[in-house]
KEDRENFI-139046 format. One record per residue: residue in three letters; x, z, y of N, C-alpha, C, CB in turn. Coordinates in steps of 0.05 Angstrom, whole numbers, padded with zeros to 5 digits, always signed. Each point is the difference from the previous one (the first is absolute). Glycine has a CB too. Example, Ala and Ser with C-alpha at 12.3 -4.5 7.8 and 13.67 -1.06 7.14 Angstrom:
// residues 2
ALA+00264+00156-00114-00018+00000+00024+00018+00000+00024-00038+00025-00023;SER+00031-00039+00044+00016+00001+00024-00015+00014+00022+00024-00043-00013;
END
This chain:
// residues 119
GLU+00149+04035+03113-00019-00020+00006+00000-00007+00030-00028+00015-00039;VAL+00030+00004+00056+00001-00004+00029+00026-00015+00007-00028+00042+00009;ILE+00049-00034-00021+00026-00013+00005-00002-00029-00009+00026+00044-00005;LEU-00038-00049-00018-00002-00027-00010-00018-00016+00018+00007+00017-00047;SER-00028-00005+00057-00018-00014+00018+00014-00006+00026-00039+00023-00021;ASP+00054-00003+00032+00016-00005+00025+00020-00022-00005-00006+00048+00014;PHE+00020-00047-00037+00020-00020-00006-00013-00028-00002+00027+00034-00024;ALA-00050-00036+00012-00014-00026-00003-00009-00010+00027-00015+00012-00046;THR+00006+00007+00064-00008-00008+00027+00024-00010+00015-00038+00033-00001;LEU+00060-00017-00001+00025-00008+00014+00010-00027-00010+00011+00049+00007;LYS-00012-00052-00033+00009-00026-00012-00017-00023+00010+00017+00024-00041;GLY-00043-00020+00042-00018-00021+00010+00005-00006+00029-00034+00014-00034;ASP+00037+00007+00050+00006-00004+00029+00026-00014+00004-00026+00041+00011;THR+00046-00033-00027+00027-00012+00003-00001-00030-00009+00022+00045-00008;GLU-00036-00051-00014-00002-00027-00009-00015-00018+00020+00002+00016-00047;SER-00024-00005+00058-00014-00016+00020+00016-00003+00025-00044+00016-00019;SER+00059+00005+00027+00017-00002+00023+00022-00020-00004-00010+00048+00011;GLU+00022-00048-00036+00021-00019-00006-00011-00029-00001+00024+00035-00026;ALA-00048-00038+00016-00012-00026-00001-00006-00010+00028-00020+00011-00045;LEU+00010+00007+00062-00005-00007+00028+00026-00007+00014-00040+00030+00000;SER+00061-00014-00005+00026-00005+00012+00012-00027-00010+00008+00050+00005;ALA-00011-00055-00031+00010-00025-00011-00015-00024+00012+00012+00024-00043;GLN-00038-00021+00046-00016-00021+00012+00008-00004+00029-00038+00010-00031;SER+00042+00012+00045+00009-00001+00028+00027-00013+00002-00027+00041+00011;TYR+00045-00034-00029+00027-00012+00000-00002-00030-00006+00020+00044-00015;SER-00036-00051-00004-00004-00028-00008-00011-00016+00024-00008+00014-00048;ASP-00012-00003+00062-00011-00013+00023+00020-00003+00022-00045+00018-00012;PHE+00061+00004+00017+00020-00001+00020+00022-00021-00006-00008+00049+00009;MET+00017-00050-00034+00020-00020-00008-00010-00028+00003+00020+00034-00032;ALA-00046-00038+00024-00011-00027+00003-00002-00008+00029-00026+00006-00042;GLU+00017+00012+00059-00002-00005+00029+00028-00004+00012-00042+00028+00002;SER+00062-00012-00011+00027-00003+00010+00012-00027-00008+00006+00050-00002;ASN-00010-00058-00023+00010-00026-00009-00013-00023+00015+00009+00020-00045;LYS-00035-00017+00049-00014-00021+00016+00010-00001+00028-00041+00007-00028;ASP+00045+00016+00040+00010+00002+00028+00028-00011+00002-00029+00040+00008;GLN+00046-00034-00029+00027-00010+00000+00000-00030-00003+00016+00043-00020;ALA-00033-00054+00004-00002-00029-00004-00009-00014+00026-00010+00006-00049;VAL-00009+00006+00063-00010-00011+00025+00023+00000+00021-00048+00016-00011;LYS+00061+00007+00013+00022+00002+00019+00023-00018-00006-00013+00047+00008;SER+00019-00050-00034+00021-00019-00008-00007-00028+00007+00012+00031-00038;ARG-00037-00038+00035-00010-00027+00007+00002-00004+00030-00031-00001-00039;LYS+00024+00022+00054+00002-00002+00030+00029-00004+00008-00040+00030+00005;VAL+00059-00016-00018+00028-00003+00006+00009-00028-00006+00008+00048-00010;ASP-00017-00059-00013+00007-00028-00006-00011-00019+00020+00001+00012-00048;LEU-00026-00009+00056-00012-00017+00020+00014+00002+00027-00044+00004-00024;SER+00051+00021+00031+00014+00004+00025+00027-00013+00000-00024+00043+00006;ASN+00038-00041-00028+00026-00013-00002-00003-00031+00001+00017+00038-00028;MET-00037-00049+00016-00005-00029+00002-00007-00007+00029-00016-00002-00048;ASP+00000+00018+00061-00006-00005+00028+00025+00001+00018-00046+00019-00007;LYS+00063+00001+00001+00025+00003+00015+00018-00025-00003-00003+00050-00006;VAL+00005-00059-00019+00017-00024-00005-00012-00024+00014+00013+00018-00045;ALA-00039-00021+00044-00013-00023+00014+00004+00003+00031-00034-00004-00037;ALA+00031+00028+00047+00004+00004+00029+00029-00006+00008-00037+00034+00000;GLU+00056-00025-00016+00028-00006+00006+00006-00029-00001+00012+00044-00018;SER-00024-00058-00001+00004-00029-00002-00012-00014+00025-00001+00003-00050;LYS-00023+00005+00058-00013-00011+00024+00016+00006+00024-00045+00005-00021;LEU+00057+00019+00023+00017+00007+00023+00024-00018+00001-00016+00048-00003;ARG+00029-00053-00020+00023-00018+00000-00008-00028+00009+00021+00027-00037;ASP-00044-00037+00026-00009-00027+00008-00007-00001+00030-00018-00007-00046;ASP+00005+00028+00056-00008+00000+00028+00025+00002+00018-00044+00021-00012;THR+00064-00005+00003+00025+00002+00015+00014-00026+00001+00004+00048-00014;THR-00004-00063-00008+00013-00026+00000-00015-00019+00019+00015+00007-00048;ASP-00042-00007+00046-00016-00016+00018+00005+00007+00029-00035-00005-00036;LEU+00037+00031+00042+00005+00009+00027+00027-00011+00010-00028+00041-00008;LYS+00049-00038-00008+00026-00010+00008+00000-00030+00005+00021+00037-00027;PHE-00035-00052+00010-00003-00029+00003-00014-00006+00026-00001-00007-00050;ALA-00021+00021+00056-00015-00005+00025+00017+00007+00024-00043+00009-00024;GLN+00058+00013+00022+00017+00008+00023+00022-00021+00004-00009+00049-00009;ASP+00020-00060-00012+00021-00021+00003-00012-00025+00013+00024+00018-00041;LYS-00049-00025+00033-00013-00023+00013-00005+00005+00029-00021-00012-00044;ILE+00012+00036+00051-00005+00007+00028+00026-00001+00016-00039+00029-00014;LEU+00060-00018+00002+00026+00000+00014+00009-00029+00005+00012+00045-00021;SER-00015-00062+00001+00007-00028+00002-00016-00014+00022+00013+00000-00049;ALA-00039+00006+00049-00018-00012+00021+00008+00010+00028-00037-00004-00034;GLU+00043+00029+00036+00008+00011+00026+00026-00013+00010-00023+00043-00011;ARG+00042-00047-00008+00025-00013+00008-00005-00029+00009+00025+00029-00032;TYR-00042-00043+00018-00007-00027+00007-00014-00001+00028-00004-00012-00049;TYR-00014+00032+00053-00014+00002+00026+00020+00004+00022-00040+00018-00023;GLU+00059+00000+00019+00020+00006+00021+00018-00025+00005+00000+00048-00014;LYS+00004-00064-00007+00015-00025+00003-00015-00020+00017+00023+00008-00045;LEU-00050-00010+00040-00016-00020+00014-00008+00009+00028-00017-00015-00044;LYS+00016+00041+00048-00010+00011+00025+00014-00012+00025-00011+00042-00025;PRO+00037-00044+00026+00013-00011+00024-00008-00029+00005+00038+00031-00007;GLN-00043-00046-00013-00008-00028+00003-00028-00003+00013+00029-00012-00039;CYS-00045+00033+00035-00028-00002+00009-00004+00013+00028-00014+00000-00048;LEU+00033+00016+00056-00003+00014+00025+00006-00018+00024+00012+00043-00023;ASP-00023-00036+00045+00004-00015+00025+00030+00002+00007-00048+00010+00016;GLN+00059-00033-00010+00029-00002+00007+00005+00005+00029+00006-00031-00037;GLY-00025+00041+00052+00004+00006+00028-00008-00022+00019+00037+00029-00015;MET-00047-00051+00005-00009-00022+00017-00030+00001+00002+00040-00029-00013;SER-00049+00024+00037-00029-00002+00004-00011-00027-00009+00003+00033+00039;PHE-00029-00036-00040-00012-00025-00009+00008-00022+00019-00038+00025-00020;ASP+00037-00020+00046+00008-00020+00020+00029-00009-00003-00034+00019+00032;ASP+00052+00001-00037+00028-00007-00004+00004-00017-00025+00013+00043+00023;ARG-00027-00036-00044+00002-00016-00025-00012-00028+00004-00003+00042-00027;THR-00019-00045+00042-00012-00026+00005+00019-00017+00017-00046+00020-00002;LYS+00059-00008+00022+00019-00015+00017+00024-00008-00016-00016+00025+00040;ALA+00026-00007-00057+00024-00007-00017-00007-00022-00019+00017+00047+00004;ARG-00041-00046-00016-00009-00021-00018-00002-00027+00014-00025+00035-00028;GLY+00014-00034+00052-00003-00025+00016+00027-00011+00007-00043+00016+00019;ASP+00062+00001-00011+00027-00009+00006+00013-00012-00025+00005+00035+00035;GLU-00009-00023-00058+00011-00010-00025-00011-00027-00007+00007+00047-00016;ILE-00033-00050+00020-00013-00026-00006+00010-00021+00019-00041+00023-00016;GLN+00045-00016+00042+00010-00019+00020+00028-00009-00008-00028+00021+00035;SER+00045-00002-00043+00028-00007-00007+00000-00017-00026+00017+00042+00022;LEU-00035-00037-00040-00001-00016-00025-00009-00029+00007-00010+00041-00027;LYS-00009-00044+00045-00008-00027+00009+00023-00014+00013-00047+00016+00006;GLU+00062-00002+00010+00023-00012+00013+00021-00009-00020-00009+00029+00040;ALA+00013-00012-00060+00020-00007-00021-00010-00024-00015+00014+00048-00004;LEU-00039-00050-00001-00012-00023-00014+00004-00026+00016-00033+00030-00022;ARG+00029-00028+00048+00004-00024+00017+00030-00009+00000-00039+00014+00029;ILE+00056+00005-00029+00029-00007-00001+00007-00013-00026+00011+00039+00030;LEU-00022-00028-00052+00005-00012-00026-00012-00028-00003+00002+00046-00019;GLU-00024-00051+00033-00013-00026-00002+00013-00020+00020-00043+00023-00014;GLY+00061-00012+00031+00015-00017+00018-00013-00005+00026+00017-00021-00039;GLU-00036+00037+00047-00013-00003+00027+00018+00012+00021-00046+00001-00021;ASP+00041-00009+00045+00015+00010+00023-00010+00028+00007+00008-00047+00017;ILE+00010+00064-00010-00007+00028+00005-00013+00002+00028+00038+00016-00029;ALA-00030-00032+00047-00011+00001+00027-00028-00006+00000+00043-00012+00018;
END
């Protein structure tokens, strides 16, 4: 009778322990599956973000190259125009005198063409 009682107690303890372990395993597997699904979703979202970032990088790189080409073109044009805009070494008085001389010679040429006497 004692052995039967001990066996029944051991069987009850073992069954409750197995039930508790099964419940613990079931909870663990549910949590693990949920965690795996969440992490899988994070990986998918991260991959989509990576693809979007790479696409934006390609677009931005293309835009940068286009802008650099425009800047280079503008700089070349500036260097081409720069000598035309810089002072040619004549002062304002020299340019005024040269302009006056040129106007005088043009007036003289006009008088010759109109047939007036040069004297």
